[in-house]
BAFI-22120 format. One line per field, with one value per residue (C-alpha): x, y, z; residue number from 1. Coordinates in steps of 0.25 Angstrom, whole numbers, m for minus. Layout:
c1 <- (X	...)
c2 <- (Y	...)
c3 <- (Z	...)
num <- (NUM	...)
//
This chain:
c1 <- (442	440	430	423	421	417	407	401	399	393	383	376	369	368	355	350	351	366	367	373	383	388	389	398	406	408	414	403	402	392	396	402	418	430	427	415	404	391	382	370	371	358	361	354	349	355	346	354	347	343	352	348	360	361	347	342	340	329	320	309	307	295	303	314	304	297	310	315	301	304	318	313	304	317	325	314	314	329	329	319	331	333	347	344	331	337	352	362	377	376	370	363	365	356	354	345	352	343	350	346	336	338	328	319	329	324	327	339	343	350	349	363	364	376	378	387	393	404	415	430	443	454	460	446	443	428	426	413	409	399	391	384	373	363	349	350	337	335	350	354	368	371	371	383	392	405	398	400	408	420	424	414	402	399	387	381	378	365	372	367	376	382	388	392	381	382	387	376	381	369	355	350	335	332	339	352	365	376	390	394	384	371	358	348	333	326	311	307	322	321	335	343	351	351	362	370	372	384	381	378	392	400	394	396	411	413	407	416	429	426	424	437	445	439	443	457	458	448	458	463	475	485	499	509	514	501	491	481	466	465	476	470	466	452	451	454	444	433	435	434	421	415	418	412	400	398	401	391	377	364	362	376	375	362	369	372	386	397	410	422	431	439	429	432	447	446	447	439	425	420	410	412	404	397	404	417	423	420	410	399	387	385	372	365	354	340	333	319	322	316	301	301	286	288	292	307	306	302	311	314	328	335	349	356	370	380	394	407	402	416	425	421	432	442	434	433	447	447	434	433	418	408	394	387	391	386	373	372	373	361	353	356	351	339	331	319	323	310	302	312	310	295	298	303	293)
c2 <- (359	358	346	355	366	357	351	364	368	354	357	368	359	346	340	342	327	329	340	333	325	338	346	334	334	349	347	354	348	356	353	359	360	366	380	381	381	376	370	370	384	391	402	415	424	438	446	458	471	472	479	488	489	504	506	497	508	505	499	507	505	497	488	486	481	472	466	463	456	447	444	440	429	423	425	419	407	405	406	394	385	376	380	395	394	390	392	383	385	398	412	418	432	437	450	455	464	472	478	489	488	497	499	487	477	468	471	463	457	446	440	437	426	422	410	412	402	405	397	398	395	387	399	401	414	416	413	413	404	410	407	417	416	426	425	435	440	446	448	443	449	437	428	435	434	429	427	442	443	452	459	470	462	461	468	467	479	482	482	468	460	448	436	422	412	407	393	384	374	366	368	369	367	368	381	384	386	394	397	406	399	405	398	405	405	411	412	400	398	410	412	423	425	425	422	432	430	429	442	450	445	448	462	466	460	468	481	480	477	489	498	493	495	509	513	510	518	529	540	534	526	523	528	521	508	505	495	501	499	490	481	480	465	470	476	462	456	466	461	447	449	457	446	436	443	445	430	424	420	426	413	413	427	424	412	413	418	409	414	408	412	424	429	444	443	437	447	438	432	429	419	404	392	387	374	380	376	387	394	401	408	423	428	440	442	438	452	445	437	447	450	465	465	461	471	472	467	453	442	435	429	422	418	411	415	407	414	409	395	389	400	400	391	402	412	405	400	390	383	370	371	382	378	390	386	372	378	387	375	369	382	380	366	367	379	376	385	382	388	400	402	403	417	422	431)
c3 <- (460	445	448	458	449	438	447	451	437	433	444	437	427	435	439	452	455	454	464	476	467	460	473	477	464	466	480	487	501	509	523	535	534	540	534	544	534	539	529	539	543	540	530	527	516	514	505	500	496	482	472	461	451	448	453	442	432	422	433	440	455	452	442	452	462	452	447	462	464	452	456	470	463	458	471	479	470	471	486	487	483	494	495	497	504	517	515	524	524	517	517	504	500	489	482	471	461	451	438	429	418	405	394	392	399	410	424	429	442	449	463	468	478	487	495	506	516	527	533	536	528	534	541	548	540	536	522	514	502	492	480	471	461	454	449	437	431	417	414	401	403	412	400	393	406	400	386	382	369	370	383	381	375	361	355	341	332	339	353	357	366	359	368	367	370	384	386	392	402	406	412	426	428	413	411	405	413	405	408	419	427	422	423	413	416	403	401	392	389	380	373	380	368	353	343	336	321	314	306	319	325	313	310	324	324	310	316	328	320	311	323	330	317	315	329	326	314	317	315	302	297	308	306	297	303	310	306	296	296	284	289	303	307	310	296	291	301	296	282	286	294	282	273	282	284	269	267	276	272	278	286	291	296	303	310	325	328	335	340	347	359	355	345	349	346	332	320	311	311	325	320	320	318	330	329	331	345	355	347	354	349	350	355	360	370	365	364	366	378	388	386	386	388	402	413	414	428	423	425	412	414	426	426	438	438	447	449	454	457	454	458	473	477	475	483	496	500	511	507	500	496	493	499	493	479	481	486	474	465	473	471	456	456	465	458	449	438	430	441	441	426	429	435	422	415)
num <- (1	2	3	4	5	6	7	8	9	10	11	12	13	14	15	16	17	18	19	20	21	22	23	24	25	26	27	28	29	30	31	32	33	34	35	36	37	38	39	40	41	42	43	44	45	46	47	48	49	50	51	52	53	54	55	56	57	58	59	60	61	62	63	64	65	66	67	68	69	70	71	72	73	74	75	76	77	78	79	80	81	82	83	84	85	86	87	88	89	90	91	92	93	94	95	96	97	98	99	100	101	102	103	104	105	106	107	108	109	110	111	112	113	114	115	116	117	118	119	120	121	122	123	124	125	126	127	128	129	130	131	132	133	134	135	136	137	138	139	140	141	142	143	144	145	146	147	148	149	150	151	152	153	154	155	156	157	158	159	160	161	162	163	164	165	166	167	168	169	170	171	172	173	174	175	176	177	178	179	180	181	182	183	184	185	186	187	188	189	190	191	192	193	194	195	196	197	198	199	200	201	202	203	204	205	206	207	208	209	210	211	212	213	214	215	216	217	218	219	220	221	222	223	224	225	226	227	228	229	230	231	232	233	234	235	236	237	238	239	240	241	242	243	244	245	246	247	248	249	250	251	252	253	254	255	256	257	258	259	260	261	262	263	264	265	266	267	268	269	270	271	272	273	274	275	276	277	278	279	280	281	282	283	284	285	286	287	288	289	290	291	292	293	294	295	296	297	298	299	300	301	302	303	304	305	306	307	308	309	310	311	312	313	314	315	316	317	318	319	320	321	322	323	324	325	326	327	328	329	330	331	332	333	334	335	336	337	338	339	340	341	342	343	344	345)
//
């Protein structure tokens, strides 16, 4: 099974010419079997009603209508994939979900697509095999999925979210594929994030340490026998951080910050040299990515997000293969992403 999973991951950035070979490597055999699956059975499209999360506050009725219209241009493009245009061996269930827009934020949304085939397990019980992908629009938060620093996120002194730079795993159609199975289509490959400097990270860390320490001793010294403020490990860490800030040159303070795993539990400087094993850059959203002169309904970012591509085996007992997942990979490799990028404003 390890070889199968590895094969499926490798598929994501393989050349189209290797499609058949990699499907074979992954163990995909799209054929009729004992489970009753019929690969030639004509499938159908099931379009679910549009969903507006919480009523999509921040968008007027006209803006909702305009954004749905923009989203439809993308969904119609994807539906032209030979795999989806006339589905065989599976049904396609699709739903358009529009999220809120607050302030000058762009309207966000996603088109959620499920590929579903049916069959029977060895006991003759009906079982469905599924695959899921989403086409996400104008949602930078997808990028921070599993890259968030700390359990509740980590914000600089101006309240801007800082996160670990996503790990690039390859390219598909000329666009970057990042960990967590995200293919990012940005306008003119404009950067979605910018570096956090050493100074920004250290000052934020120092501020948090002081706030945490003061909360422990907010009512004054603790009773005799308890650890006093000046002896607390965080007091020592604060002194070290202050000394580090004062010792760094202006050039060093302006340099991009790098951290290693476990950065949020260390009572010392979080910053490491980028050459240190496991070092990852700390970044924040590029505040200039979205062109705010455009309507908030303008599509300026598209992210393809594939979920549970390798976990499906544990969700469908009795099946030795998952045709929808194989077809999903074909969708990934048969779309013209440069044409799709032309829809960006």
